[in-house]
C-alpha positions as CSV (number, residue, x, y, z in Angstrom):
1,M,13.8,5.5,-5.0
2,N,10.2,4.8,-5.3
3,A,9.3,4.2,-1.7
4,L,5.7,3.0,-1.0
5,S,3.9,4.3,2.0
6,V,2.5,1.8,4.5
7,D,-1.0,2.6,3.3
8,E,0.1,1.9,-0.4
9,K,1.6,-1.4,0.7
10,N,-1.5,-2.5,2.6
11,R,-3.7,-1.6,-0.5
12,L,-1.5,-3.6,-2.7
13,I,-1.7,-6.7,-0.5
14,E,-5.3,-6.3,-0.2
15,L,-5.6,-6.2,-4.1
16,V,-3.6,-9.6,-4.1
17,V,-5.8,-11.3,-1.5
18,D,-9.0,-10.0,-3.3
19,E,-7.8,-11.3,-6.7
20,F,-5.7,-14.3,-5.9
21,G,-6.5,-15.3,-2.4
22,S,-4.0,-15.7,0.5
23,G,-2.3,-18.9,-0.7
24,L,0.1,-17.7,-3.3
25,A,3.6,-19.0,-3.2
26,F,6.4,-16.4,-3.0
27,D,7.3,-16.5,-6.7
28,D,3.7,-16.0,-7.7
29,F,3.1,-13.3,-5.2
30,A,6.3,-11.5,-6.5
31,A,5.1,-11.8,-10.0
32,V,1.7,-10.4,-9.2
33,L,3.4,-7.3,-7.4
34,R,5.8,-6.8,-10.4
35,G,2.7,-6.6,-12.6
36,Y,1.1,-4.1,-10.3
37,F,4.4,-2.1,-10.1
38,D,4.4,-2.0,-14.0
39,D,0.9,-0.5,-14.0
40,I,1.4,2.3,-11.4
41,P,2.8,5.5,-12.6
42,G,6.2,6.3,-11.1
43,L,6.8,2.6,-10.1
44,E,7.1,1.1,-13.5
45,T,10.8,2.3,-13.4
46,M,11.6,0.6,-10.0
47,G,14.8,-1.2,-10.1
48,A,15.1,-5.0,-9.5
49,D,16.8,-4.5,-6.1
50,E,14.1,-2.2,-4.8
51,A,11.3,-4.3,-6.2
52,N,12.8,-7.3,-4.4
53,E,13.0,-5.5,-1.2
54,Q,9.3,-4.3,-1.5
55,N,8.3,-7.9,-2.4
56,N,10.1,-9.2,0.7
57,L,8.5,-6.6,3.0
58,M,5.0,-7.2,1.6
59,W,5.4,-11.0,1.6
60,S,5.9,-11.0,5.3
61,Q,2.6,-9.1,5.8
62,Y,0.8,-11.2,3.2
63,H,2.2,-14.5,4.4
64,G,2.5,-13.6,8.0
């Protein structure tokens, strides 16, 4: 499992907002996060289930 800390999740959400704003639809948000995961050493091998779980958790912060 490649668990992200709360700080790491917050930083990724900040990157999304800085680059794409706060109005992305869920599918676009998830695609951006998958791109970030692919670029972060150790997360590029994250399985689909875990990536979906992380997307859902971070979506609630991003969209909330």
